[in-house]
N, C-alpha and C positions, 0 to 999 in steps of 0.2 A: 252163493259164490261158486260152488262146485258146478252147477248147471251152466253158468256163464263160461267157465273154463272149458267145459266139455264142448260147448257150441263153438268156441274160438278154435279149439284143437281140430274139430271136424272141418271147419271152414279153411283153416290153414292147410290141412292135409289135401283137401280137394283143390285149393288154389295152387299148392306146390305141384300137384299132379298135372293140372292144366298148363302151368308154366313149363314143366318139363316136356309135355307133349307138344308144345308149340315151338320148342327150341330147334334150331337147325344149325348144324355145324358149318363153319366157314369153308368155302371151297379152297383147296390148296392147289395152286398151279393149274387151275382148270379141271381138276379131277371132279367128276360128277358121281353122284350116288351117295349112299349113306355110309358114314364112318361107323366104326364100332361104338364110339362114344355116343353118337346120336342114337343108335339102336338101344344102347343101355339106358340112355336118358328117357327114351320113349317107353321102354319097359318099366322103368321106375315111375314114370308119370302115370301109366295105367294102373300100377300097383297103388300109388298114393290116392288116386281117384276112387278106386275100389275100396281101399281102407277107410277113406273118409265116409263113403256111403255106408259101409258096415258099421262104423262108429255111430253114425246118426241113427241107424235102425236099432242098434244095441242100446243106445241111450234112451230111445223112445220106449222100448220094451221094459227097460229098467224102471223108468218113470211110471209106466202102467202097473208094474208089479208093486212098487211102493204105494201107489194110490190104492190098489186093491187090498194091500195089507192094512193100510190105515182104515179103510172102510170096514174090513172084517173086525178089526179091533174095536171100532166104534159100535158095531153091531153087537159084539160080545159084551161090551159095557152096558149097552141099552138092555140087553136080555137079562143081565145080572140085576140091574136096577129094577126092571119089571118084576123079576122073581121076588126081590126083597119087598116091594110094595104089595104084591099078591099075598105073600106070607103074612104081612102085617094086617091086611084086610081079613084074612081067614082066622088068624089067631088073636089079633088085637095086640100082639107084641111085636116089636121090631125084630127083623131077622138078624141073627148073629152068625159069626163065622165058625160055627161048630162043625 
């Protein structure tokens, strides 16, 4: 569920940025050029697009870290199990947590 919310947040951020970048203010009485509101909206749009891309990369790296942690934990459990079997083969007794 958390991954789905992360993906939705990323897409909403990028979508909001693209929307703000595509906005144009209405011309007032034939005045041409950008208004301050349009400049601010474009700046916010660029920020939201960049933030969405940053969130996507950050979430990807977080997922890789979690996967690597799980793999390391599995390798540790396998090594401990191997050590217990090796001890039992050498001594004929099961390994204990001494």
